[in-house]
N, C-alpha and C positions, 0 to 999 in steps of 0.2 A: 535180277529180275525174279528168278525161281524163289529166292528167300523172301521177297516181298509178297509174291503169290501164296507162298505157304504160310506166312503170317496172317494173311487176310482169310485163308480157308480156316485157320485155327479159330479165328474169331467166329465165323459164321457155323462153326460145329456146335455153338450153344446159341441158337436162334432166338430163344425167349430173351435171354440176357442181351443179345444184340439190339434186338428191336426196342427193348426197354431203354437201353442206354440211348439209342438214336431219338427216341421220342422225348426223353427227359432232357436231352442237350438241345434239341430243337425248340421245345417249349420254353425252357429257361432263357434260350437265346433270343426267343421271340419277345418275351417279356422285357428282357434287358434292353434290347433295341427300342421297344416302345417307350421304356422309362427314360432312357437317355434322350430320345427325341423330344418327349414332353418337357423334361427339364430344360433342354436348349431352348424350346419355344418360350417357356414361362420366363427363363433368364433374358432372352431377346426382348420380349415385350416389356419386362420390368426396366431393363435399361433404357428403352424407348420412352416409358413413362417418366423415368428420372430426368430425361432430357426435355420432356414436353410439360410436365407439370411442376408448379411451385406451390408450396403451402404458406400462406400468410395468415396472420392474425390481425384484428383491429381491436382497440381498447377504447372503452367510454367509460368515464366516471358516472356512477349513478348519483342522481340528486339525493340529499338526506330526507327532504321533504318536498311535497308540492303545495305551494300556497296559492290562494285565489287572489286574483287581482281584478281591478275593474277599470274601464275607460268610458268616458262621457261621449254621447253622441248628441251633437246640438240638433241634428235633424229629427231624430227619434224622440228626443228629450228623455233620455233614460239611459242608465248605465248598462253596458254590456260587461259580461264576467268571463274571465278565463283563468287557467291555471298555468303557473310558471314554476320552474324548478328552482330550488334554493340549495346552495352547496355551503356547508360549515367552512370548509377549507378545500383548496385545490391540491389534488394528489399530484405529486411530481412524477415524471416518467421514469426517474431513477429507481421507483419502487419495483419496476419489473425485472431490475438486475439482480437475479438470484441464482444460487447454485442449481445446476441441472438443467437450466433453460436451454442450453445448447443452440444458441441462435445462430443462424447464417448472417441475418442482418439484425442487429439490436434495435430495440424499439426506438422509433424516432417521434418526437412531437413537432411536426411540421408547421411553421408558420407559412404565410404567403407575403412576399414582399411587394411593394409597389415601386415600379421604376417608371422614371418620367424623363422624357426627351421630347424637345420641341419637334424633333424630326419624325416622330412615330405617327404613322396613319392608323388610327385605331377603329374601333367599331362605329356602326352608324349611331347605335344607342348612346355612346358617349359623345358623339358630335351633337346629338339632340338635346344635350343637356341645357343649352341656352334657351330652348323652348319649354323645358320642364320646370326650370329652376329660376327663380327671379330674386335679385337683391334690388331693392327699389326704395326710394324715398317718396312717401305718399302723404297725402292730407285729406282727412274725412271731410265730406261734403256736409256733414252735420255731426254734432256731438251724439255719440252712440256707444252702446255696448255690443261688440261684435259676436253676440251669442246666436246670431242668424246672419245670413248674408247682407252685408252693407255695401253701399257703393263708396268708393274711395278714388281720389284723383291722384294719378301717378305723376308726380313732379319730375323725377329723375330716375332714370335706369342705370343702376350702378353695375349690374350684371344680368345677362339674359336678353331675351328678344320678345317683344310684345306686338308685333305686326301693327305698329302705328296706333295702337289703342292707348287712350290716356286715362280710361276709367275702367275699373275691374271691380268684381264682386269679392269682398273678402269676409271670411267667417273664422273666428278662433274655435274650429269645430270640435275639437277634443279636449277643450279646457271648459270645465264646469263653472269656472269663476273668472272670466276674461275681464282685463282691465278696460276702464273707459277710454275711448279715443275722443279727443276734443277738436272740434272744427277750428281752423286757424293754425293749428299746430302741425308740425312736420314730424313724421316718424319714419325710422329706417326698419324695413322688414326683410326678412328671408322667407321666400314663399315658394310653394310647390302646388301644381294643379291637383285637386282632389278628384281622383277618378271614381269615388265611391260616395259621391254626395247623396245624402238621403233627404235632402229638401225637394218638395215638389217643384217641378220645373227646372231643376238643376241637375239634368241628367246627362250633361256632357254635350248635348246637342243644342238646346235652346239657350244655355248659358253655361258659364265655366266659373267654378268656384275656386279661390285660391286659399290655401290654408298656411298657418306657419310651418317652416321647415327647419332644418338643422341650423342652428344659429352658431353664436361665438362661444359656445361651451367648448372647453378644452377637455380631451380625453388622452390620457397617457398613463402607462404603467412602467413599473420598475421591472428588473429581471426576476423578482420574486412573485410578480404577478399582483402586486399591490398598487392601487391606484394613487398616482402623484397628485396631491392636493393642489387646488388653484382656487384662491378666494376671490378672484376678480369677478368670477362669472356666476356666483352663487345666487344673485338675484334676477337673472335673465328670464323673462317671460315670452320670448319669442319676437318682440318687437319694442323698440325703444325711441324715446322722443330725441329729435336732433335739435340741439341748441348751438349758439354760437361757440365755435372752437371745439365742438363735439370730436371731430375726428382727430384732434390732437391729443385727446385724452387716451389712457390705456385702452377703455372699452372701445372707443372709436377706432383706434389703431386695429383692433381685432377684426372689425368688420372689413377693413382693407386686407389684412391676412387671410381671412376666410375667402374672400374672392380670388386671392392668389391660389388657395388651396383647391378651389373648385375649378379653375383654369388649368391647373396641373393635372386634375383628374381627367380631364379630356384628352390628356396626352400620356396617360398613365397605362402601363400594362402589368398584370400580375406576374410575379416570378415565384415558382415553386422550387425550394431546395429539397433534395431527397438523396438517399443513399443507394437507390436502386429504383429504376423505372417501374418495375413490377410492384413496388410498394403502393403506387398510385392506382386506386381501384379501376379507373377507366382503361388503363394499360393492362392490368391483370385481367380483366374480363373482355379484353380486345375491342372495347369500345373506341378506343384510340389506337391507331396503328401508324408505324413509321412508314411512309411511302416514298422517301427519298433520302438517300444517305444511310446512316446507320444509328444504332442506339449508342448512348454513352457506355463506354467499357468500364469493366469492374476496376481496372487499374486507374482509369480516369476519375471514377468516384472516389477511389482510395486516396489517389494523389491531390485531389481538389483541383483538377485541370480546369482552365477557364474555357469550357466547352458547354454547348447548350442544344436543346431541341426546341424548335419553334412551330407553331401552328401553320397548317397550309395557308389559310386565308390571310393570316398576318404576313406571311412570306410573300404572298401574291400582292397585297395592297403595298408593301413597302420595298418590292423589287428585290427581295433577298433570296438568296440560293445558298445550297451546301457549300462551305468553304469561306463564306463572307463573314465579316465581323460585325457583332451587334453590341453596341454600347448599352450597358445596363446600369444607369445611375439609381442605386436603391435609396429610398428615402423614408419608408415606414415598414413595421413589421406587424402583421395581424395574427396572433396566436389564439384567436378565437373562432374565426370563421373560414369557410372555404372561399377560395377565389371565385367559384361558380355562384356564390351568394351575392357578389358585388359587381362581377363583370359577366355580362351576357349580351347577346346579339342586338335586342330591342330596347335595352335600357341598363340600368345599373344602379347600385346603392353606393353613395359616396362614403367611403370610410371617414372616421373622425379626422377633422381637417387640422386642428390647431394642438400644439403641445402644451404643455404646463405653463410655459412662458407666453402663451398666446400667439405664437409664431407657427407658421407653416412648417412642417418637419423638414430639416435639412437633409441633404444626401450624407449617408454614412459610409457608402461603399460605391466606388465608380470605376468600373473595369470594362474592357471589351472582351466579348466572348466569341469564340469560333463556332459557328454553325455546323455542328456534325450531322444533323438529321432533321428532316421536316415531317411532321405527323399530321394526321387527320383525325379528328375527333367527332363523334356524333353529338347530337344535341345543339348547345349554344344557348339554349333558353335558361330561365332561372331555375336553379337546382335547390329545392328545399333540403333534400338530403345531404347536399354537399359533397357528394360522391364525384359528380361530374367535373369535368376539366372546364375551368372558366375561359371566357372568350379572351384570345390572344395570349393565353398562358405560355410562359417560356420556363422550361424546366433545366435546372443546373445542379451539379453536384453540391451537396450541402457544405462540404470542405472547401469549396472555392470562395466561399464568403469570409474573408480574412479578419474583417473588422466586426467589433461587437455592435449588436443592434440594441443593446440595453437602454440607449437614451433615445430610441425611436419607436418604441413599442405602442402602437395606437390602440390595441385592444387585446384582452387576455381572458381566457376561459378555461374551463376544464377539458380534460382530454377528451376528443370525440372520435368516433370511429372514422371519420373522414381525414383527420389530420394525425392520427396516432396508429402506426402499424409496424410489424415486425415480419420476418421470415424465419421459419424453422425447417429442418429437414423433412422430406416427404415421409409420412407414415409415423411420425413421432407426436401426434397430437394427444393421445392417450397418456404418453409419458410426461409430456409437458403439463397436462392438466393435474395429473397426479403429483408432480413436484410443486406445482403453483398451490394446490390446496394444502400442502405441508406448511406453507408460509403463513396461513391463517389470516390472510388479508381479505377484507370485505370491501364493497363499494365500487369494485369494478367489474364491467361487463366485458368479457373477452369472447369475440367470435372468430371462428376459423373458417377459411376459405381453401378448398384443395381441388375444386372442379372435378369432384367425384373420384379422386385418387384412391381414397380409403377404400371404396366399394370395389373398384376395379381391381385394386392390389389383392384384396380379400380372395377374389376369384382366382387370380394368378398364384396366389399363396397356396390355394387349394389344389391347383394343378401341380405346383412344384411339390407339395407333400406327397401327392399321389406318385409322382415320378420318382421321388426319392425312395418311397416304399417300394416301388417296383424294382428299382435298381438294387436296393439292398437285398430284397427276398430273392430275386432271380440270381444275383451274383452269388449268394450263399448256397442257393440250391445248386447252381452250376458247380461250384467248387466241391460240394459234397458229392455230386454226381461223378465229377471227375476222379476225386480220391477213392470213391467206392469202386468204381468200374477199373481203375488202375490196379486196385488190390485184386480184383476178380480176374482181369484179363493179363495182368503182367506179374504182380508180386506173387500171386498163388500158383502161377504156372513155373514153379522152380524146377519140378521133375522134367517138364518139357524142355527147359533149358539145358538141364543135366544131359538128357538124351542127345540134343543137338551138339553139345560140347564133346560128347562122347563119340559121335560120328564126324568129328573133326572140324566142326564150325568155330570160327574165330570169336572172340568176344564182341568184335564189331558186327559180324554177321548176326549174331544172336540178338544184338541191340536192334539191328534193322528188322529182323523177325518179329520181335516183341512190339516195336513201335508201330509197324506198318499198318496192322489191322486196326489197332485203336485210333490211330491219328486219321486213317481213312474215315471211319465213322465219325470222328470228331468234326473233320472238315465237312462231311456231309451234313451232319446235324446242324453245325454253325451255319451253313449256307442256306438250309431250308428255314431254319429260324430267323435268320436275318431277313430273308425275303418276306416271310409271313409278317414280321414286325414292321418292315418298311411299307407293305401295303395296308396293314391294319391300323397304322398310327393315325390316320385321318379319321377312321371310323371311331376310335377311342376319343379323339379330340371332339368330335361332334357330339358323343355321348356326354362328355364332361360339361361342354358349354351349353347344352340344350336341355338335358335330362335333369331337371330339379336345380339347376344352378344357372339358368339363363339370366337371372336378374343379376348375377355376379358380374356379368359381362356387359350388361346394357349400359348406356352412358346416362346414369341417373346420378343425383346428388348423393354424396355420402351422408352419413348420419350426422356428421358435424356441420354441413353447409346449410346456410340459410338462403332465403329466396333472392338474396342480392346476388348470389354467385352464379356464375355461368360455367355450364360443363364444356370442357375442352374437347375439340374435335380430334379424335385420335383413331387411326387405323389400327385395328387388332390384326397383327400378322401371326395366323396359325398355319402358316405353310410348313410343311415337313421339312426336316433338315435335308441336306443334299445327299447324294449317293456316297459321296466321299466320306461322310460321318459314318454311315452303316458299314462301309469297308474298313474303316479305322476300328470300329467296334469288333468286327469279326477277326481283324489281324490281332488285336489284343488278347482276345479270347483263346485265339489259336496258339499264341505264345504261351499263355498260361497253361493251356492243356499239354503242350509239349514240355514244359518245365515240370509239371506233376507227373506226367508219363515218364519223364527221364528219371526222376527221383525213384519211381517204381522199378525202373530198369535197373538202376544202381543197386537197389536192395535185392533185386533178384539175382543179379550176377556176382554179388558178393560171397555167395555160398559156393563151396567145392563141389564139383559134380560127383565124385566118388562118395562123398559123405552123404549127398542126397539121394543117390541110387541105393544106397544101403539101408535107407529108411523105409519103414513099412508103408505101403500105400495107404493113403487116407481112405477111411470108410466111404 
């Protein structure tokens, strides 16, 4: 004990050096503790961001030009004009496969499939098809040109429902040169109610106007997006005369096939294949959420497992629950539109009904899928943007569709933002854009969505940079202080050691004498600095997050995000690290100080006492 007290007394004989050492150790320790605390907080939040955020991109092909089109309106007796896009050629999704892209999920150009089963209970809008769509045989009451509403007698209803009415108003409303209808002749017509009649008195209340609807025209594309030709329907004008044996002709047979197609639509649900649920914008933006069961797993997506997600209302209407099997007989693929543009709560648009052979599309894939999750989606109305989930939509892994759909493609178009997307690692948008620009490819509009990750990460990166600077600077200062004062308090006191050795102190006692004072100061300085760092960390954090950098931590859109993106709700956790962290820092610093001091003691003790005592005292 005497030796320790003596060592401490020796330190305090130089009070200025002692106080300076204590202040420098405490200050550097305080900054080191604050730096480590900030670094841990930033890393904790960055890890939370990585788990909460995903960055996806959408791709849309730009039209080469916009052309002006026109449409006749018989009520206004004038043309209306509109612009429509023209594409010289369709860019394949494979063009996005380039070196340096670093995809998590490679770009997918999703179709939506139609699945038909007589057992499906679908939306009210599909059930009402019989009231909105008619296929009838009619006879004009007089010879006329239907460039305005004319009365025609309904002889036979082939499809639809007329509420016991046998006469209707008919107008070839959007045709500037309709063919003549002759009294006494029978015509077959595909009709729809016109909700926007511009004739006076035909406002949907006083009278109902029927106009030609989708007829027996076939629409089919091959796997390269080229329309398959069909010469049979080139002269179709919306209605045709029915003569003896007409329904035994190729054209007459098509009317029967078209009726089959419409009836199938009323029991058809859209099926969307994908490689990740988050690639669908409604799920990405949390407009659609799983409320029962679970999401399709990465492994199931990769393996092409026969599993699916279904909509809440569809599950309710069909008495389905998680774990049940759902048959999905897929019979057509649409690579142009979104399911929400054809399937919505109060109606729907019927996809092309006939293939190039004039037949209703046959089933190309028929499997039962296990329901693993039930989701709820907002909306349900018609979606012009195409981003919304269509009514009754079923989501399946793309790889689960084993058979090719190349003979069942009902429509094909350019890549659109709602059906072409990919995922990249968070924080790599700039790098992706840089590599993409090197390809020199034009004509594609790529939009990124990160829910504000870029901006939030910028703020945390600033905190991390500050923390690293604090750690490095304070650690270097601490090392220099320890080395310098080890020299002053230990290495330079060689004569003191020589005297103690001459008085009979062993090397061990001399070591204790030399170390005791400096280690006491080190422990005291480390403790004071650590306590200051612990209590000042929150103040520093508040300064960083509010003084000049507040916007870095607000949940705003990043500079890459457009108005369709929604910011993720993420709790910023700026809580200081636990006391164990600060104790660990103090322990590590203490070990380092003991190590440096021990080196000084070793250098001090390696000299012989007699040689030191014979040297002249330093001035």
